[in-house]
N, C-alpha and C positions, 0 to 999 in steps of 0.2 A: 522435375525437381524432387527433392526429398521432403517428406512431410510426415508428422505424426497424425494418426488417425485413430479414432475411438469408434468401434462398431458396436459395443455394448457397454453398459454401465457396470463398474466394479472396482477391483483393486488395481494399483498402479500399472500392473503388467497388461491391462487391456489397452494400453497405449502401444501402438506398433508403428514402426518407421517403414514407410512405403514410398514407392515411386508414384508421382502424381502428375497431372497435367499442369503446366504453368497457367495460372490465371491470366485472363485478359481484361483489361479495364474498360468499362462502360462509361456512360455519360457521368461527369464529375467523380470519376474514380481514377486512382493511380495503382501501379503496382510498386512494392517496396522489396529491395533485395535485403532480407533481415539478416543483419550481422549478429544480433544478439536479441533473445527474447526473455521477457521477464516471467518468473514462476511465482504465482500467488496462491495463497490457501484457497480462495474462491474456486480456483480451476481444479483442485483436488476435490472439493465438495461437488462440483458438477460432474467430474469424471466418475465419482462414486455413486451419482445419482441421488444424492441427498440434498441438493440445493433446491431452493424455492423455484427457480426457473430452470428447466431441463432443456438443453440444446436438442435439436433434431438429429438423430443418428443417421449415418455416421458423420462425425465432425472432427475438425482440427482444433485443438484447444488454443488459447492464448488471445489476450487483449493487448498486452504491452510488448513492444519491440522497437528496435532502432536500426537504421540502415539508410540505403540511398534509394531515391526514386528511380526506377529503371524504365517505366512506360507510363504514359499519360493518355487518358481517355478524352472523348469530346467534351468541350466546355471548361476544361481545367485552365485556370489562368493563375492560381495561387502558387504553383510549384513547377519547377523545370527538371527535366532529367538530370540526375546527378546531385540534386539537393539533398543535404543530410537532413533527416527527420526522425521524430519518435512518434510512436503511435499511442493514442488513447482509446482505440478501438480497432476492429478489423472486421471486415466482411467474411474473410475466409479462415482467419486464425493465424497467429503468429508463431506457433511451433512449426516453423516451415522455412525453407530456404527463401521463398517469395511469398508475400501476403498481399492480398487485395484489399485496398482501403478506400473509403470515401475521403474527399478532400477535408471534411469537418472532423475526421478522426486522425488528422496529423497536425503536428506542430514542428516548427523549425529547430534543429538540434544545434546549439551553439559549438562553435569549433573547439572550445575548452572542455567539452563533455565527451568522454568516450562512448562508444556504443553500448558496452555493458551498462554504464551508468545512465544512458539514454533509455534503456530497457527497464531501468528501475524506477522511472518517473511516474507513469501512467497511474496505476492504481494506488501505490503507496502514497505519493505526494498529494494527489487529488483527494484521497481519503482523509489523510491528515489534516490538510487544509479545511476541507468541509467540516470536520469533527471541531477543530479548534475555533473557526471563526464564523461558520454559518450555523452551527448547532449550539456550541457552547459560548459563542460571542466573547471570545478571550480578548482582553485589552491589556496594555502595557501596565506593568507593576502587579499583576495578579500572579498567584502561585498556581502552577499546573503540574499535577502528578501524572506522568506518563507511565502506566503500569504495564510493563513489558516494552522497554525502550530500545532493546538491542536489535529487533527485527526490522523489516522494511519499513513498515508504517511507523514504528517507534522512532527510528532514526530520523525519518522525515519530520515527525512531529516535534522532536527536540530542536531541530534546526529552524523550523518555521516558529516555534514559540519564542526562541531565543531571538530571532530576527525582529520579532513583534515587541520586544522588551519584556517578556514575561520572565518571572523566576521559575526555573525548571527544576523539579525533582524527577528522577527517573529510576526504574527498577530494572534488574537483569537477574538472570539465575546462575551465571557462571562468572569466574574471574575474568575472563576473555571479554565477556559482555559488559562487565562493569567498568572495565578500562575503556571500551569503545563508548559507552554513553558518557563517560567523564571527559574523553577526548573531544566529544561533540559540543561540548559547552554546558552540560547539566550542572547546575550548581551544587546539587546533592545527588547521591547515588545510593541505592539500598539493594541488598541481596534478597529477593522476595522468597528465598528458601530458608531463611533465618527467621526463627520464631520472634514475634514482637517487632519486626522491622518497621511496621508502620507507627509505631509510638514515636519515631523519629519525626514524623510530619508534624504532629502538634508541638512537640518540643521545639522545632526549628522555625515555628510560625507563632511563638509565644501563646500557644494554646488555641489560636483561631482556626487552625486547619487549612486545607488547601481550598482554593476557590474552584479549581476544575480538576476532574479525573478523566483522563483518556484511557479507556478500558478495553484491552485486548483479549481478556479471558474472563468474561463476567460470571460464568458458571462457578469459577473458583474464588474471585475477588470481590463481587458486588456488595455482599453483606458487610465486609470489612471497610469497603470504600465508603459506605454510608456513615461510619464512625470518626471518619477523619476529614470530613468536608466542613467548611465554614457555613455560617447562615447564608442562605441563598446560593450555596454551592451547586455545582452542575457535574453530572456524570454523563460522558457520551459512550455508549457501548458500540464497540467496532467489531468485536468477536466474541462468540460464546459457543461452547461445545456441549452444552446440557442445560439442566434445570438447576435452579438455586432457590432456597428458602430465605426470604428477607423479612425485616421487621419494618412494615410501613410506618410505624410511629416515628421511626428516626428520619423518615422523609418529611413527615408532617412537622416535627419539632423544629427543624432548621429550615423548613420550606425549600428542601432540595428538590432540583429537577433532575430526573433521570430520563435520558432519551436514547433511542437507538439511531442508527443510520445505515443506509445502503446506498451505495454510490450511484446505482442506476435510478435513483429518485431525484438527482441533481437536475434542476431546471436549466434551460438555455442560459438565462441570466447568471445564475450562479456558475455555471461551467465556464462563462467568459471570464468572470472574476477570477476563478482558479487558475485558468490557463495563463492570464496575465501576470498573476503573482508568481507562478512557477517560472516563467520566462525571465521576469525581473530578477528573481532570486538566483537563477542560473547565470545571468549576465553579470550581477554584481558580486557573485562569489559567496553568498550567504548560504546557497543550497548546493551541497556536494554529495551525491548518492555515494553509499558505502556498499561495495560488493563483498559478499561473503564467499560464496561458492559458484564455480563455474562448471557446468557439464556439457558434453557433447550432445547433439540432438538425440541421438539413439539412447542416451542416458536419462531421458525424460521420466521414466519410472522411478530412478533413483532420486532425481530431483523432487518428485512429489513426495517421497517418503522424507526427504530432508526438510521440506517446507512445513511438514505436519509434526516435525519432531522437536522436543523441548531444547532449549539452549540456542535459541535463534541469535544469529549474528549477520547483520547486514542483509543484503539482498542476494537471492539465488537466480542465476540467469542460465539460459541455454545458449550454446553457440552453434547455430546451423552451419 
């Protein structure tokens, strides 16, 4: 099979397309013919060697993917050969034609969801759900500002918040991105490159502010987020690329809660709730992943450059 391998940490071009042995499933494992693999910022951080957890070298990147089960190991009763699945983890990495997975790293892919859409579910939708409901405890009627709504996690968060009955404000940095978040059902959309755009949040909430901010770029936005939250408001930090100076008195004055999240801290109980919600949303049509760009497997370095560039639009996927 063809697979991407990383033998040293560094720039995107350290990812090389190589010939590799097809993996064989062990007990409670299956192999999946990967039709599409999701590309996430966390994989770019890992490849660069700047993530908190570094994989052992050499390795094949990728957690998210979608395809069909092609072989089954001993003890597997949950899946049959030919089943359409999407991955929420992988033993061998999904930037490859074939991936080895444990059965608990797979979920059934509904027939109405394409393989690229299936590859867009794992990290983005699980991150968005955990941020909204397991960290911010969002409930119907609350106002949620999704700061960076046009990317993979942002589009997922808009759909999940809308399905839960929240009022959704979302930002984007391009006209195309603004059109996207509006089409997904955001009640109000703002261009985060325009000065004073956050003034709209208080104006549109009769001065109260947003109840929740889902923050994709805390090193740029967090200090301003604290100025537009209602009393008891919550900020969940999903992404940050540096440091920022904030005024703690703003947190004290309105008893704001600022929390961060990393998906790998999810407990088994939380994961079961997330997985159930995603499958339900796919089945009833409230969750429809948006694909931005598709790259061939050998273009993985270009995909990593794109996922870290401004102007996010939907999900970036690879097509092995």
